[in-house]
Each structure stands twice: as structure tokens, then as C-alpha cells.
C-alpha positions as CSV (number, residue, x, y, z in Angstrom):
1,M,6.1,-8.1,23.4
2,K,5.8,-4.4,23.2
3,I,6.0,-3.2,19.6
4,A,5.8,0.5,18.3
5,Y,4.9,0.6,14.7
6,V,5.9,3.8,12.7
7,S,3.1,4.2,9.9
8,A,3.1,7.0,7.3
9,G,-0.7,9.1,6.9
10,A,-1.1,9.3,3.3
11,G,-3.5,12.6,3.7
12,G,-7.1,12.1,2.8
13,M,-6.1,9.2,0.8
14,L,-7.4,5.4,1.3
15,C,-3.9,4.1,1.3
16,G,-2.4,0.3,1.0
17,S,0.1,0.8,2.8
18,C,-2.1,2.4,5.7
19,M,-4.3,-0.3,5.8
20,H,-2.0,-2.8,5.2
21,D,-0.5,-1.4,8.8
22,N,-3.6,-0.7,10.5
23,A,-4.9,-4.7,9.8
24,L,-1.2,-6.0,10.6
25,A,-1.2,-3.7,14.1
26,A,-5.0,-4.7,14.7
27,A,-3.9,-8.5,14.4
28,I,-0.5,-8.1,16.4
29,G,-3.1,-6.6,19.3
30,R,-5.5,-10.1,19.0
31,A,-2.5,-11.9,19.0
32,G,-2.0,-10.4,23.2
33,H,0.9,-8.2,22.2
34,D,0.6,-4.6,22.9
35,I,1.3,-2.6,20.1
36,V,0.7,1.4,19.4
37,L,0.2,2.1,15.2
38,I,1.9,6.0,15.5
39,P,1.1,7.8,12.9
40,T,3.6,10.2,10.7
41,Y,2.8,12.9,8.5
42,T,-1.3,13.0,8.8
43,P,-3.6,10.9,10.3
44,I,-3.9,7.8,8.5
45,R,-7.0,6.7,7.0
46,T,-8.5,3.0,6.4
47,D,-11.7,1.4,5.6
48,E,-11.5,-0.8,8.7
49,R,-11.2,0.1,12.8
50,D,-8.7,2.8,12.9
51,V,-6.5,0.9,15.5
52,S,-3.6,4.3,15.2
53,L,-2.5,6.3,18.0
54,G,-4.5,9.8,18.9
55,Q,-1.5,12.1,18.0
56,V,0.6,12.4,15.0
57,F,4.4,12.7,14.7
58,Y,6.3,14.3,12.4
59,G,3.2,16.2,11.3
60,A,3.5,17.1,7.6
61,V,3.0,20.9,8.4
62,N,6.0,20.9,11.2
63,V,8.2,19.0,8.8
64,Y,7.5,21.4,5.7
65,L,8.0,24.4,7.6
66,Q,11.1,23.1,9.4
67,G,12.7,22.2,6.1
68,L,11.6,26.1,4.4
69,S,13.5,28.2,7.4
70,G,15.5,27.5,10.6
71,F,13.2,29.7,13.2
72,F,10.6,26.8,13.0
73,R,13.3,24.0,13.7
74,H,13.2,26.1,17.1
75,T,9.8,26.9,18.0
76,P,8.0,26.1,21.1
77,R,6.2,22.7,21.4
78,A,3.0,24.8,22.0
79,L,3.1,26.3,18.6
80,D,4.2,22.3,17.1
81,R,1.1,20.9,18.6
82,L,-1.2,23.5,17.1
83,L,0.3,22.7,13.9
84,D,0.0,19.0,14.7
85,N,-4.0,19.3,15.0
86,P,-5.3,16.0,13.2
87,S,-8.2,18.1,11.7
88,L,-6.0,21.0,10.4
89,L,-3.0,18.1,8.8
90,R,-6.1,16.2,7.3
91,W,-7.2,20.1,5.6
92,V,-3.7,20.9,4.3
93,S,-3.3,17.6,3.0
94,R,-6.4,17.8,0.9
95,Q,-5.0,21.3,-0.1
96,A,-1.6,19.7,-1.4
97,A,-3.0,16.6,-2.7
98,T,-1.3,17.4,-6.2
99,T,2.1,17.7,-4.7
100,S,4.4,15.1,-7.0
101,A,7.3,13.0,-5.9
102,A,9.2,15.2,-8.1
103,D,8.9,18.4,-5.8
104,L,9.8,16.6,-2.7
105,G,13.1,15.6,-3.3
106,G,15.0,17.7,-1.1
107,L,12.6,17.3,1.7
108,T,12.5,13.6,1.2
109,L,16.6,14.1,1.6
110,S,16.0,15.8,4.8
111,V,14.1,13.5,6.7
112,L,16.5,10.8,5.7
113,K,19.0,12.3,7.4
114,G,17.5,12.4,10.6
115,E,19.6,13.4,13.2
116,E,21.4,15.7,10.6
117,G,18.3,17.0,8.8
118,D,16.4,20.4,9.3
119,Q,13.6,17.9,10.9
120,A,15.9,16.7,13.8
121,K,13.4,18.2,16.4
122,E,10.7,15.9,15.4
123,L,12.9,12.9,15.9
124,R,13.7,13.9,19.2
125,R,10.1,14.3,20.3
126,L,9.1,10.7,18.9
127,V,12.4,9.1,20.4
128,A,11.6,11.0,23.8
129,W,8.1,10.2,23.7
130,L,8.8,6.3,23.0
131,K,11.5,6.3,25.8
132,D,9.6,8.0,28.7
133,E,5.8,7.1,27.6
134,F,5.7,3.7,25.7
135,K,8.9,2.1,26.3
136,P,9.1,-0.4,23.2
137,E,10.5,-3.9,23.2
138,I,11.1,-3.4,19.4
139,V,10.4,-0.5,17.0
140,H,9.1,-1.4,13.6
141,L,9.1,1.3,10.6
142,T,7.1,1.3,7.6
143,N,8.9,2.1,5.1
144,S,12.9,2.6,4.2
145,M,12.0,6.4,3.8
146,F,12.3,6.1,7.5
147,L,15.5,4.8,8.0
148,G,17.4,7.9,8.9
149,M,15.5,7.0,12.3
150,A,17.1,3.6,13.0
151,A,20.0,5.1,14.7
152,S,19.0,7.3,17.2
153,L,15.9,4.5,18.2
154,K,18.2,2.1,18.9
155,R,21.1,4.2,20.6
156,E,18.3,6.2,22.9
157,L,15.7,3.4,23.4
158,R,18.3,0.4,23.2
159,V,15.7,-2.0,21.5
160,P,15.7,-3.7,17.9
161,V,14.8,-1.8,14.5
162,V,12.6,-3.1,12.0
163,C,11.6,-2.1,8.8
164,S,9.6,-2.6,5.8
165,V,9.7,-2.2,2.4
166,Q,6.5,-1.3,0.8
167,G,6.7,0.2,-2.4
168,E,8.8,3.0,-1.6
169,D,11.0,2.1,-4.8
170,L,8.1,3.6,-7.2
171,F,8.5,6.8,-5.3
172,L,12.6,6.8,-5.1
173,D,12.0,6.7,-9.1
174,G,9.5,9.8,-9.6
175,L,12.5,11.8,-8.1
176,P,14.1,14.0,-10.0
177,E,18.7,13.9,-10.5
178,P,20.5,14.8,-8.3
179,H,17.6,14.1,-5.6
180,R,17.2,10.6,-6.9
181,A,21.1,9.7,-6.4
182,N,21.5,11.4,-3.4
183,V,17.9,9.6,-1.8
184,R,19.6,6.6,-2.7
185,N,22.9,7.4,-1.2
186,E,21.4,8.2,2.2
187,L,19.2,5.1,1.9
188,R,22.2,2.9,2.1
189,R,23.9,4.7,4.3
190,H,20.9,4.4,7.0
191,A,20.3,0.6,5.7
192,G,22.8,-0.9,8.4
193,D,20.9,0.8,11.1
194,A,17.9,-1.6,11.1
195,D,18.1,-5.1,12.5
196,A,16.1,-6.6,10.1
197,F,13.4,-5.8,6.4
198,I,10.6,-7.4,5.7
199,A,9.0,-7.2,2.1
200,T,5.7,-9.1,1.0
201,T,7.2,-10.9,-1.6
202,H,10.9,-12.7,-2.8
203,E,10.9,-10.7,-6.1
204,Y,10.4,-7.7,-4.1
205,A,13.1,-8.9,-1.3
206,G,15.6,-9.4,-4.1
207,R,14.9,-5.7,-5.7
208,M,15.5,-4.1,-2.5
209,S,18.2,-5.5,-1.1
210,E,19.8,-4.7,-4.6
211,M,18.5,-1.0,-3.7
212,L,19.8,-0.9,-0.3
213,A,22.9,-3.0,-0.7
214,L,22.1,-5.7,1.7
215,P,22.9,-8.8,2.5
216,A,20.2,-11.5,1.9
217,D,19.7,-12.7,5.1
218,R,18.6,-8.9,6.5
219,M,15.5,-9.8,4.3
220,H,12.9,-11.6,5.4
221,V,9.5,-12.0,3.2
222,V,6.0,-11.9,5.2
223,P,3.2,-12.5,2.5
224,L,0.8,-9.7,2.5
225,G,-2.5,-10.5,4.5
226,V,-5.8,-8.8,4.6
227,N,-8.4,-8.4,7.0
228,L,-11.3,-11.0,6.2
229,S,-14.1,-9.2,7.8
230,G,-17.2,-9.2,5.5
231,L,-15.3,-10.8,2.4
232,L,-15.8,-14.2,2.9
233,E,-19.4,-14.6,3.3
234,E,-20.5,-16.0,0.2
235,A,-23.0,-14.4,-1.8
236,P,-26.3,-14.9,-3.4
237,P,-25.9,-16.3,-7.0
238,P,-26.1,-13.0,-9.2
239,A,-28.9,-12.0,-10.9
240,A,-28.8,-12.1,-14.7
241,R,-26.6,-9.8,-15.5
242,P,-23.6,-9.0,-18.8
243,Y,-20.2,-10.0,-18.0
244,T,-18.9,-7.3,-15.8
245,V,-14.9,-6.3,-15.2
246,G,-13.9,-4.5,-11.7
247,Y,-11.4,-2.5,-11.0
248,L,-10.6,-1.3,-7.8
249,A,-7.2,0.8,-7.0
250,R,-6.2,4.1,-6.9
251,V,-6.9,5.3,-10.3
252,C,-4.1,6.6,-11.8
253,P,-1.5,6.0,-14.8
254,E,0.6,3.5,-12.4
255,K,-2.1,1.3,-11.7
256,G,-2.9,0.9,-15.3
257,F,-6.7,2.0,-15.6
258,H,-6.0,3.3,-19.2
259,L,-4.9,0.0,-20.1
260,L,-8.1,-1.9,-18.9
261,A,-9.9,0.7,-20.7
262,E,-7.9,-0.2,-23.7
263,A,-8.8,-4.2,-23.2
264,F,-12.3,-3.6,-22.3
265,R,-12.7,-1.6,-26.0
266,L,-11.0,-5.0,-27.7
267,L,-13.4,-7.2,-25.3
268,A,-16.4,-5.8,-26.5
269,D,-15.7,-5.6,-30.1
270,R,-15.0,-9.2,-29.7
271,V,-17.7,-10.3,-27.7
272,G,-20.6,-7.2,-28.6
273,R,-20.5,-4.7,-26.2
274,E,-23.9,-5.6,-24.9
275,R,-22.7,-8.2,-23.1
276,V,-20.0,-6.4,-21.0
277,R,-19.6,-3.7,-18.2
278,L,-16.3,-2.1,-16.6
279,R,-17.1,-0.9,-13.1
280,A,-14.2,0.5,-11.4
281,A,-13.7,2.0,-8.2
282,G,-11.0,3.8,-6.0
283,Y,-9.8,7.4,-4.6
284,L,-8.8,9.4,-7.6
285,G,-6.3,12.6,-6.8
286,P,-7.0,16.1,-8.3
287,G,-3.6,15.3,-10.1
288,D,-4.9,12.3,-12.3
289,K,-8.7,13.6,-12.6
290,P,-7.5,15.5,-16.3
291,W,-6.0,12.3,-17.0
292,F,-8.7,10.3,-16.3
293,E,-11.3,12.2,-18.0
294,E,-8.9,11.9,-21.3
295,V,-9.6,8.1,-20.2
296,R,-13.5,8.5,-20.2
297,A,-13.9,10.6,-23.5
298,R,-12.4,7.4,-25.1
299,I,-14.7,5.3,-23.7
300,Q,-17.5,7.3,-24.4
301,S,-16.0,7.8,-28.1
302,W,-16.2,4.1,-28.2
303,G,-19.4,3.8,-27.8
304,L,-19.1,2.1,-24.2
305,G,-20.1,5.3,-22.0
306,D,-23.2,3.6,-20.8
307,M,-20.7,0.3,-20.2
308,F,-18.8,2.2,-18.0
309,E,-19.3,3.5,-14.5
310,Y,-16.9,4.9,-12.0
311,L,-18.3,5.0,-8.4
312,G,-15.1,7.0,-6.8
313,E,-13.9,5.9,-3.5
314,V,-15.9,2.8,-1.5
315,D,-16.0,2.2,2.4
316,R,-15.9,-1.3,3.5
317,P,-19.4,-2.4,3.2
318,G,-19.0,-0.4,-0.3
319,K,-16.0,-2.5,-1.1
320,V,-17.7,-5.7,-0.1
321,A,-21.1,-4.9,-2.7
322,F,-18.2,-3.8,-5.2
323,F,-16.9,-7.3,-5.5
324,R,-20.6,-8.8,-5.4
325,S,-21.2,-6.5,-8.4
326,I,-18.1,-8.3,-10.7
327,D,-17.2,-11.2,-12.1
328,V,-13.2,-10.7,-12.6
329,M,-10.5,-8.4,-11.4
330,S,-8.4,-6.5,-13.1
331,V,-5.8,-3.8,-11.7
332,P,-3.2,-4.0,-14.6
333,T,0.1,-2.2,-13.0
334,I,2.1,-0.9,-15.3
335,Y,5.1,-0.8,-12.6
336,K,6.2,-3.3,-10.5
337,E,3.4,-3.5,-7.7
338,A,5.0,-4.6,-4.2
339,K,1.8,-5.6,-3.0
340,G,-1.2,-5.6,-4.5
341,L,-3.9,-5.6,-1.6
342,S,-7.1,-5.5,-3.7
343,V,-6.4,-8.2,-5.7
344,L,-6.2,-10.1,-2.8
345,E,-8.8,-9.0,-0.9
346,S,-10.9,-9.9,-4.3
347,L,-9.4,-13.5,-4.5
348,A,-11.0,-13.7,-0.6
349,S,-14.3,-12.6,-2.1
350,G,-14.2,-15.6,-4.3
351,V,-13.1,-13.4,-7.3
352,A,-10.9,-14.3,-10.3
353,V,-8.1,-11.9,-11.0
354,V,-6.1,-11.2,-14.3
355,Q,-3.1,-9.9,-13.2
356,P,0.4,-8.6,-15.1
357,A,2.9,-11.2,-14.7
358,H,5.5,-9.0,-12.7
359,G,5.8,-7.7,-9.3
360,S,4.2,-9.0,-6.6
361,F,1.8,-10.9,-8.8
362,P,3.4,-14.1,-10.1
363,E,3.8,-14.8,-6.3
364,M,0.6,-14.2,-5.1
365,L,-1.1,-16.2,-7.8
366,E,0.8,-19.2,-7.5
367,R,0.2,-19.0,-3.4
368,T,-3.6,-18.9,-4.4
369,G,-4.5,-20.1,-7.7
370,G,-7.1,-17.7,-8.1
371,G,-6.3,-16.1,-11.6
372,L,-4.5,-15.9,-15.0
373,L,-0.9,-13.5,-15.5
374,F,-0.8,-11.8,-18.9
375,E,1.8,-10.0,-20.6
376,P,2.6,-6.7,-18.9
377,G,1.6,-3.4,-20.8
378,S,-0.3,-6.0,-23.5
379,A,-4.0,-4.5,-23.5
380,S,-4.1,-7.4,-26.3
381,E,-3.5,-10.3,-23.9
382,L,-5.3,-8.8,-21.2
383,A,-8.8,-8.8,-23.3
384,G,-7.9,-12.5,-24.2
385,A,-7.6,-13.6,-20.4
386,L,-10.8,-11.7,-19.5
387,R,-12.1,-13.0,-22.6
388,S,-11.2,-16.9,-21.4
389,L,-12.9,-16.5,-18.5
390,M,-16.2,-14.6,-19.5
391,D,-16.5,-17.9,-22.2
392,D,-15.7,-20.7,-19.2
393,P,-17.4,-19.4,-16.2
394,A,-16.7,-22.5,-14.8
395,R,-12.9,-22.7,-14.7
396,R,-14.4,-18.9,-13.7
397,A,-15.7,-20.2,-10.6
398,A,-13.2,-22.7,-9.7
399,L,-10.3,-20.1,-9.8
400,G,-12.6,-17.5,-7.4
401,A,-13.5,-20.4,-4.9
402,A,-9.5,-21.3,-4.8
403,G,-8.4,-18.0,-4.1
404,R,-11.4,-17.6,-1.9
405,R,-9.9,-21.1,0.3
406,A,-6.4,-20.0,-0.3
407,V,-6.8,-16.3,1.5
408,A,-8.7,-17.7,3.9
409,E,-6.2,-20.5,4.8
410,R,-2.9,-18.2,4.3
411,C,-2.9,-15.0,3.7
412,S,-5.3,-13.2,6.8
413,D,-4.4,-10.5,8.8
414,D,-3.5,-13.1,11.7
415,V,-1.7,-15.3,9.3
416,M,0.6,-11.8,8.8
417,A,1.1,-11.0,12.0
418,R,2.0,-14.5,12.9
419,D,5.2,-14.3,10.7
420,T,5.9,-10.9,11.4
421,L,6.4,-11.8,14.8
422,K,8.9,-14.4,14.1
423,V,10.7,-11.9,12.3
424,Y,10.5,-9.6,15.4
425,L,11.9,-12.6,17.6
426,A,14.7,-13.2,14.9
427,A,15.4,-9.3,15.3
428,S,15.5,-9.7,19.1
429,G,17.9,-12.7,19.4
430,G,15.3,-15.4,19.2
431,V,15.0,-17.5,16.3
432,C,13.1,-17.2,12.9
433,T,11.6,-20.3,11.5
434,S,10.0,-18.6,8.1
């Protein structure tokens, strides 16, 4: 099967959706299919081997300028090509890293309008390249914010279109009115243009089916899978160390790092600060730095500054080393997370997790048996769960071992690829058995 997978780059950030798309495309390729991973806005960034196409469509600079002025909607391809240079897009994305969802309402709506939007030229270019160069048998869109492409892709290529949903409701909730209502209405208008949708959990499938006004049979569930390279290797027994709590995710309010810091304070008060450590890693954007410094100042004021370490972003070897340096992992999101990639990677590494009982995590832990759930938003309950695993190392080890086995058997990128291919088959007129 020839598959065109349209992904969205996240600038200079290691983004869970980029990493998911890259791992899925690589696994589908290993299964013997011809797949091209097409980056849009900016090049994708991943801590694995990047399998994406070397050119960017819907380049962020062109998309922005076309929304700003009618002049750029008719510029020659030679100029557009200069503005789509991957190096330029990376540089621009770093300069614009503080842009929030609240500033992107009009641009989001325009892109979502597809042929009727200011970026119609970008859509025509993508369609022409696919039609003339790659000739796919199916097109997969990375999230519902790309649904404005679907009608043109189906009409011109005469192939099915599949669309993932990967947490874009959080972005949508960040838009101010009237943009939020307008974008929601546009999403519903175009939802019928896709042949099938894919969510990573039943909970999120239900949530997005309601938001998009979709019948239940249009939404398929393909559980999250991860590249297991390096993660499954058994680590040597750790040297004697304080009980170490880990956090690996984007460092931002939505991911709940401040809640983990408060739970860590409560844990240290109960067991003694000399017995515990907190290690955090992950992308910290310029817009979130003031917030993070406030949290770090609180940790310092609690007398726990020497017990806390922030490592910044980590590459693949750094990620493997990070999991080997901690005893338990928690990313206590304050919103209903749709994926939770690093949590699944922690389980693959044999490290038990403590996660809020909402979003993807109840299904993830039911599927893997690798951790505990706590009441979302409760630092006290989180501290209690962390304490229970500190006091019972045998249970902690058993949870980690169960998580490692389950991820190896049921949550690899190869399993995710197999289940995704079933959805492709169904959308193409075959039978989906999942």
C-alpha cells in the first residue's frame, strides 16, 4: 500500500505528536509498505531516526504571510521555495516560540477552510505533488485541524482520507471566542470529508466523536505504541540512592509539573528530605520559563533545592539514562491527556508510574498494569501514591515488570502499525477486525 502521512512539525520542540507520527511511519515502512511522512509548517523533530520527507509543505512563513496579505497568495513558487527552506523555518520557529493558541484563531480558521481559505495555494501545491509525484492509495492526516484538506485530496486523488485525533481539543480550548466557536463549526463541517478517524483511547474517541458530531462507527481506536529501541534493556541494579521521582514531558502548567513539585514537598515532609529526590526533563519553551522559575523558587523556599534537578531536553540515550536514574515516574497532567508517550516509555523501561485518573491514563494502566492512579489535581493523593510505592519496593518492582512485559507485547510501534493498517484497509473498502 502507498500511504501519504501528513504530519505537523512543532518547530524546535520535541513534540509527542511528531514522535508518534515518525515512529508509526517507520514501523509501517518496516512492514513492507511504501509510506512518505510529509512535514507541514516546520520540519518535525524527534529523538529517533527522522524518516520524514526533506521538504516542508504549508511552510509556516508562507502560511502566515498568506494570511496577512493577498500579495503572498499569488507569489511565484521560486519565492515560496525560499521561504520554505527548512533552516529558515527552524530559525523562525525558535523566534516565535512564545506564540500561544490564543493568537492563532484567525490563522487556524483560515487553514481549516481549505480551498476557501487564504492558504489555498499551499493546498493546491500539496495535492499536485501527491498526484504527480507520489500517487498514494490512502492519505493520513495527523489531526483534525487538517480536515480542510480532505475534500480536495479525495476529489483530486480519488483515495480515502484517514484523520488522527491527537489532543487538538486542548489547542481548541485555548482559542478565544469567537474563534473557538467558528473553528469548532468548521471542524464539524469538514468532518464528513474524512473516511475514518483514529484515536488512541476509547475515552478520547468518545470525546472527539462528540466534538466533531461523528457517528461512533467512524472513529477507530488504535492504542498508542512506542519505539522500544533501548528502553527494554535491563538496567543493572542501581547503586544505593534516595527514592527518586521522575518527570519527563514538556515543562508547562498543562502537564502539571507544579502539582508534582507540591506532592514532592509533601512526600519530603513525611519521610525526610534526605530520603527523596526529584528529577525532571523535557522541553521548556520561552513562554513557560517565568512560570517554571516561580515553581523552582518555591522548591528552593521549601529547602528542597538540593533535592531537585532539571536536565532540560534529553536525546534518545539521555532518555534511556533518565529512566534508569529514577524509581517512579509521574506526569500529573491537569488536562485530559490524549496520549502520554513518555509514560508509556517509562513503563517500557520497567519504571512504575503514578498518573491522574483521567484522559488516556486509566486505559493505559488497565492495558499494562504498570502503575497507580490518583485523583486528578490532588497533590496530597499523588504524594500518598508515591509514598506507598516508596514503602513497598517489591510492589513497585512488580508494577514496573508488568508494564515492561505489556508494552513489549501489546504497545510497540509495530503493533500500532499493524492496527493502523487495519483501519486503512477498512477505509479502502476492506474489513477492519479491530
